N, C-alpha and C positions, 0 to 999 in steps of 0.2 A: 607474548612472552617467551622465554628464550629456556631452553630446554638446557641440563647437567647434565656430563658423565663424565667421574675421577677416567683417566686413561691410562692413566702410568703412574710409576713413584721411581723416583731419579736419587739413591740405587736401591736397588727392588725389596732390601731386605736389610733397612740401615739399621750400623751399631747405634747405640748409647752416647759414644763419643763422638757421631760423623753427623755434619746437619745432612739433609736432606729436602726433597721439593717435593710434590704433589701436580700432576698435573693434566688439568680440564679442560675439555670442549663444551664450548657454547651452542654445539646447532652452528645452523647458518648465520647467522650474525655476533656479534659481538658488543654487539652495545646494550650496556645493560645497567642498571644505577646503581648496585652493593653488591658484592658476593666475597662470603668469605669458609676458610674449610675445619672443620673441628677434628680432634680429637684425642680420647680421652680429657674431655673439656679442655684441653690448649687449643685457639681457636685462634689461626692467621688469614689476615685480607690476600683474598682470591686476587693477581693483579699480572697486568698483560707484561707480556714475555719475548720478544719479538711477535713472532702465529702463534705460541700459546699463549697457554692461564697458565699459574702456575702459584701455589702457596707453600711460602719458603720455609721450615722448620728449622732453626738453631739446634748446635749438637747437646744435647738433653735437655732441651725443652719437652717434652714426651715421654713418657715410663715406656718400661720393659713391655714388653708385650702385645698380644696379636686384638688392632681393636678395627674399627668400622670408620676405613671415611667418610664424613659426614657433611657435604658439602650445597650451599645454599646461593640461589642467585637471584638478586631483586633487580625487577623492572618495574618501574613506575607505581603500579595499587598490585599488583600482582608477581608472585611470587613461584620456583622451583626445587627439588631438592632433590639429594640422593646417599642413600646408604648403598648399593650395591656392590664397593670395590672392602678390601682391609687391607692394611699393612701388618707387615709384623716385626718391631722396635725386637733387637737381639744383642744381649749382655756389651760391652765393650770384649774388642778381643784381644783386650788384655788380660791374659791365663791368671789368674790366683794366684800369687808365688807358695803361697802355706800347700796348694794343692798340690802344685805346680812338685816342689819339693816331696813330699809326702808319695806322691804318685814316683817320682824316680826316687829312692829311698826301698820301694816294695818290691816295685820291678825286678830291680837290678842287688836284691839282696843273695848271697851263695844260696847254694843247697843245705850247706852245712850249716846255716843261722835262721832254719824257712820255721822256726818255734820261735821266732822274733813277733810281736804283736802292733806293728805300725795304725795308727793313726792321727788324728785332726783334733782332739781332742785332749781329755785330763786325763791322768793317768790311774786306772783303775786298781782298786785296793783287794780286790774279790778273785784278781789272776795271781799266780805267785810264776807266769813265765816271765822269759826279759819283753818290754816294752819301749819303743822310743816313737815320744809325741809330737808334732809338730804346731807350733803355735804362732801370731802375730807379736812383736813386742812393738817395734815405731815402725813409722817411714817419714822419710820429706820428701818432697814433690816442688822444684826445682823450676821454673820458669825458661825455656834458653832464647827465645827474642822474644821480641817488644809487643808482637800480637796474640801472642801467651797462645799458638798454633801446637810448639815443640814442648813439652815440659822432659825436663828427667828424675828419676826417681829413687831413693833409695831405699832398699826398704829389709828393715832385720827382721830375724825368724828364729827364735827357741827348737831349737831339737836337743832334745832332752833322752837319753837313755837312761831307761832304769830297769835294774836285776837285783834281785833277790834272793838266793839262793841258789844252788845250780845249774848250767844247762850246758851243751855245744860237747857235753863229754866229759866235762868238768870236773874236776873232785870240790876244785879254793871256788869262795863265792868270788872273792876278789881274782883270779884267775877269766873268770867266766864273765865280770864286770868288764876286765882291759878287751878282753875280745870283743864283744857289742863294741865298745867306746870304738874299736879298731874297722867292722863294719863299719860303722857309722861312717867317722872318716875316710875310709876307703871309698864310696860308693861319692860322697858328693865329689872330692877329690878328686878322682875320673871323670863326674859329669860337669864343671866347675867353669866348663866357658859355654855358652848359649846354651843352655838346661831347655831353656821354647824358640819358639818362633822369636817373642816378644823382651824376652829375661838375657840377657846380654853375658851375664858373667858372676859369680857367685862365691865366695871365700867363707873359711874360719876363719869370723875375727878371734874371738876369745871363747874360752874354756875353760869350769867351773868344777868342781867337786863338789856337792853339795847334796851331803850323808843324809838320809831323814832316819827316825825309830819311831815306828809305830806299834803298838800295840806287840810291847817285847820284840817288834821282825826288824832287823835291819835292814833298808833298806840304800842301793849304791843307787845313787844319782848324780852322772854326765851329762852341764849344759855347757852344750856348742854353742853359741851364738853366731848365726850365717851373715854374712850381711852380701844381697842382691844389689843389684845395681841393672835398671831397662829402664828404655823409655816409652813417653807415647806423644803423635801423634791428633791432633785434634783438629778438627774444620771448622 
């Protein structure tokens, strides 16, 4: 009978978009008939690799989460198993562009504009305060090499500035909306270079004025279409 134990994970807590392998020990002998590793219902054969025994997993083959490492080994008519270790698969290290822009806007707004409500969801018609929503529009994905391990992405986000009535000490609703837009543009332009570790650049590619009238209330709405470039290395 061959004993089996999971001894290490490389890397220890892999991201969803990178490959990894689990190292096993088989006691005092390397003679076995079959061995396999199961993670979240994804099974890979355990094979010799130098002086070690490993199960290789492709990038993205195991879902995010913390999973028990289930190792099995068979020799002849007998078998052994181990469920003693776990592995954590983390979300891709690529920051979500919409959340990144939301955080940049919310964390850099001037004190004179503290009344603005920021959201990654929809405009709330129950609030009369100025609002800024950040939502996704489109994304493109381009492969940069033959091995498909380097990708360039272009993300389009809709940054909508909404206002009704007056705020910021103004007596004109139009002037209020102008100041709201100016503050949004100021923050984006000030943080356009490398807004996060992976995001390389962002800019306002287009601006549209899209006013609405709802329940006899005029809502000023301006959409800033944000163009963001980022890259990703996939193992």
